[in-house]
Steps between C-alpha positions, in 0.01 A plus 500: 500500500573874488348534847727226638795670328412821684505312832814287467686688225529432127818292526348273767186465285704380198694257719172376649350432156812310387522291816126432500520370144798278581336356812142464377518439123259222395360465853180620665593801716263714705517876566656413835789326321571814298502722811734258681749529212470881511563491877811283458640727230416836661535416870165673561198351671213513249206312661320832548539578130363165382202529735411861419561472126320169437247447781355845575361801321730732697635790297822700514456871561760716669498878515716791608297636791690815596840664464588754768819707513618624839828694515774263380288186471204368304247243621352281225190295585342220298181301534404148398147533364465157337521183705795336322835582662805577287859618539527856371752676276505879543660774293547846656596799285629820657470862386871504409423222245681231697314186601510210741360147492353325802370150561249397766525122553191301586550341840333169409742447208790471743731621221586805292492494124819604322528860386335515154749775401837385636675806353294723733515503876186387682413542868326204661252620761356301795244230413135588453293261712201359312246587771583872499316697229732803528875549483721808538867574469720805541741653251765713675717646227407872499350467151150602398293217353358568154334161434447158658404200287401148604618231257675711237544184287122456465532123557290479816139409422363803688137563404517879542813672368351845564587486871853364445664841462537827683613813319595830664246760395 
């Protein structure tokens, strides 16, 4: 359930559980019925999630591949090492102790999850297509990156947290 909450957002997860109970109490639902309720509530397409989570041994493993600063911009590159695709939350901290949040939607979801921290601004980046194992984006704000972290909430079921962060040496 925590994993689904990471994908569609905590509020949508709670609404999904309530609606699922109301619609399926004392009946004989299948996993597909649960996912359909989650899709209706969240507006996201979740067939990929049901298939990968329940019918394969695919794992989730994303890593920060490289962070390169060039003049007034920084290129941040990620890699999908495991075979299960996921949308990605990213936290970037700068040397001046400011920070920025980014979100990389998963193309096959056909939706963005709500910002998990509505009090903080979040930049939504272009979709990450499932078939591409690498993804890069550019930060052009004249600030030097101190750290980059994938999934700062720790809710994504990534099997190797050691490659989820980059720290300036």
